[in-house]
C-alpha positions as CSV (number, residue, x, y, z in Angstrom):
1,M,-189.9,-22.3,-79.3
2,N,-189.2,-25.4,-77.2
3,L,-185.5,-25.2,-76.1
4,P,-185.0,-28.9,-75.3
5,L,-186.4,-29.8,-78.7
6,V,-184.0,-27.4,-80.4
7,A,-181.1,-28.7,-78.3
8,S,-182.0,-32.3,-79.2
9,G,-182.0,-31.3,-82.8
10,A,-178.6,-29.7,-82.6
11,I,-177.2,-32.8,-80.8
12,I,-178.7,-35.1,-83.4
13,M,-177.3,-33.0,-86.2
14,G,-173.9,-32.9,-84.7
15,Y,-173.7,-36.7,-84.3
16,A,-175.0,-37.2,-87.9
17,L,-172.5,-34.7,-89.2
18,A,-169.7,-36.6,-87.5
19,A,-170.9,-39.8,-89.0
20,V,-170.9,-38.3,-92.4
21,F,-167.3,-37.1,-92.0
22,F,-166.2,-40.6,-90.8
23,L,-167.9,-42.1,-93.8
24,K,-166.0,-39.7,-96.0
25,F,-162.7,-40.7,-94.5
26,W,-163.6,-44.4,-94.7
27,R,-164.3,-44.0,-98.5
28,R,-160.9,-42.4,-99.0
29,T,-158.9,-44.9,-96.9
30,A,-161.0,-48.0,-96.7
31,D,-160.0,-48.2,-93.0
32,S,-162.6,-50.1,-91.0
33,L,-162.0,-47.9,-87.9
34,F,-163.6,-45.0,-89.7
35,L,-166.6,-47.2,-90.6
36,A,-166.9,-48.3,-87.0
37,F,-166.9,-44.6,-85.8
38,A,-169.5,-43.7,-88.4
39,A,-171.8,-46.5,-87.2
40,A,-171.2,-45.5,-83.6
41,F,-172.1,-41.9,-84.2
42,L,-175.2,-42.9,-86.1
43,L,-176.3,-45.0,-83.1
44,M,-175.6,-42.0,-80.8
45,A,-177.7,-39.8,-83.1
46,A,-180.5,-42.4,-82.9
47,T,-180.7,-42.2,-79.1
48,P,-181.9,-38.5,-78.7
49,L,-183.9,-38.9,-81.9
50,L,-186.0,-41.8,-80.6
51,T,-186.3,-40.3,-77.1
52,T,-187.5,-37.0,-78.5
53,L,-189.9,-38.5,-81.1
54,L,-191.4,-40.9,-78.5
55,E,-191.4,-38.2,-75.8
56,V,-189.4,-40.3,-73.3
57,P,-189.1,-38.2,-70.1
58,R,-185.8,-39.6,-68.9
59,E,-183.4,-40.9,-71.6
60,E,-181.1,-42.6,-69.1
61,Q,-183.9,-44.8,-67.8
62,S,-185.2,-45.9,-71.3
63,P,-184.1,-48.9,-73.3
64,F,-182.8,-46.5,-76.0
65,Y,-179.9,-45.8,-73.7
66,L,-178.6,-49.2,-74.7
67,L,-178.0,-47.8,-78.2
68,R,-175.4,-45.5,-76.6
69,L,-173.8,-48.4,-74.9
70,L,-173.6,-50.3,-78.1
71,A,-172.0,-47.3,-79.8
72,F,-169.2,-47.2,-77.3
73,L,-168.7,-51.0,-77.5
74,I,-168.4,-50.7,-81.3
75,I,-165.7,-48.0,-80.8
76,I,-163.8,-50.0,-78.2
77,V,-163.9,-53.2,-80.3
78,A,-162.8,-51.4,-83.4
79,I,-159.8,-49.8,-81.6
80,I,-158.8,-53.2,-80.1
81,V,-159.0,-54.9,-83.5
82,K,-157.1,-52.0,-85.2
83,S,-154.3,-52.2,-82.6
84,R,-154.0,-56.0,-82.8
85,R,-153.4,-55.9,-86.5
86,R,-150.2,-54.0,-86.2
């Protein structure tokens, strides 16, 4: 069994599970912050998924790493928008 492949699968599953939980909270509350977090976690799940499927040797040197940057930007913008509404 390939340990890095198993670890990547566990990481992808964790991110996807977090996205599902945030989608559940968004459906209950209709708060856009939860939707932003769900989108960000889906993007974070896409990064190891793509690097594993395409066998990229170093994730941090691939263009897929920009997906992680986009995920964090989504979270930052959502928090700023949420805090300005109050």
